[in-house]
VEXPAVEX-656908 format. One record per residue (C-alpha): x, y, z; residue number from 1. Coordinates in pm, 1 decimal, padded with zeros to 6 digits. Layout:
BEGIN
PT        u        v        w   n
PT        X        Y        Z NUM
...
***
This chain:
BEGIN
PT        u        v        w   n
PT -02470.4  00632.9  00935.1   1
PT -02147.4  00540.6  00756.5   2
PT -01997.0  00191.2  00740.7   3
PT -01757.9  00257.5  01027.0   4
PT -02041.8  00371.2  01255.6   5
PT -02244.6  00062.0  01163.1   6
PT -01970.9 -00176.9  01278.7   7
PT -01933.7 -00022.6  01627.1   8
PT -02237.5 -00203.2  01781.8   9
PT -02103.4 -00536.2  01658.0  10
PT -01761.2 -00472.2  01809.9  11
PT -01933.2 -00378.1  02137.9  12
PT -02135.3 -00705.1  02130.7  13
PT -02464.7 -00523.8  02066.0  14
PT -02714.3 -00610.3  01794.6  15
PT -02643.6 -00402.2  01482.2  16
PT -02912.0 -00259.8  01251.9  17
PT -02772.2 -00473.5  00967.5  18
PT -02534.9 -00765.5  00931.1  19
PT -02176.4 -00648.0  00876.4  20
PT -02009.8 -00826.3  00584.0  21
PT -01644.6 -00812.1  00487.1  22
PT -01546.2 -00952.6  00148.3  23
PT -01183.0 -00869.7  00115.7  24
PT -01129.3 -00521.7  00248.7  25
PT -00783.4 -00645.7  00344.0  26
PT -00580.1 -00940.9  00216.9  27
PT -00650.7 -01121.0  00545.5  28
PT -01028.6 -01100.1  00507.8  29
PT -01102.9 -01255.5  00172.6  30
PT -01357.4 -01520.5  00084.5  31
PT -01315.3 -01890.9  00013.7  32
PT -01236.2 -01949.2 -00353.1  33
PT -01511.9 -02209.4 -00384.2  34
PT -01771.7 -01988.5 -00214.3  35
PT -01670.8 -01690.2 -00427.7  36
PT -01693.9 -01894.3 -00748.1  37
PT -02048.8 -01997.6 -00655.2  38
PT -02139.9 -01638.7 -00566.1  39
PT -02010.2 -01509.2 -00899.6  40
PT -02207.6 -01772.4 -01090.8  41
PT -02525.0 -01704.6 -00890.5  42
PT -02510.5 -01328.0 -00940.0  43
PT -02403.6 -01353.9 -01307.6  44
PT -02111.5 -01112.7 -01282.3  45
PT -01935.2 -01010.0 -01602.3  46
PT -01590.3 -01051.6 -01446.2  47
PT -01573.3 -01416.0 -01334.9  48
PT -01202.5 -01423.0 -01252.3  49
PT -01112.3 -01586.2 -00925.9  50
PT -00781.1 -01450.1 -00795.6  51
PT -00660.6 -01696.1 -00531.6  52
PT -00388.9 -01515.1 -00337.4  53
PT -00347.8 -01764.8 -00054.1  54
PT -00314.7 -02110.6 -00204.5  55
PT -00289.9 -02291.3  00129.8  56
PT -00613.9 -02144.7  00265.3  57
PT -00777.9 -02109.4 -00079.7  58
PT -00869.5 -01745.7 -00016.1  59
PT -00952.9 -01519.5 -00307.6  60
PT -00970.7 -01143.5 -00351.0  61
PT -01313.4 -01032.0 -00478.8  62
PT -01338.0 -00813.2 -00787.5  63
PT -01441.3 -00448.5 -00774.3  64
PT -01779.2 -00547.8 -00919.7  65
PT -01847.3 -00780.8 -00623.2  66
PT -01727.0 -00527.5 -00366.5  67
PT -01944.8 -00253.2 -00512.8  68
PT -02244.7 -00487.1 -00520.8  69
PT -02229.0 -00547.6 -00147.3  70
***
């Protein structure tokens, strides 16, 4: 089952086989800068940059390393 097929049950309000997670697939669906900083420290990523692209909402775009991890 690919990622698109896994999200369909969630959209249809059914229980999915796994929890769908979105960490910045679009600029509107980033992660809080504070939460991302803590995640990066916890997982000991090499690239610890935190690119905040929405200063008002403090939303950051995850690195490729983080996206590939999840």
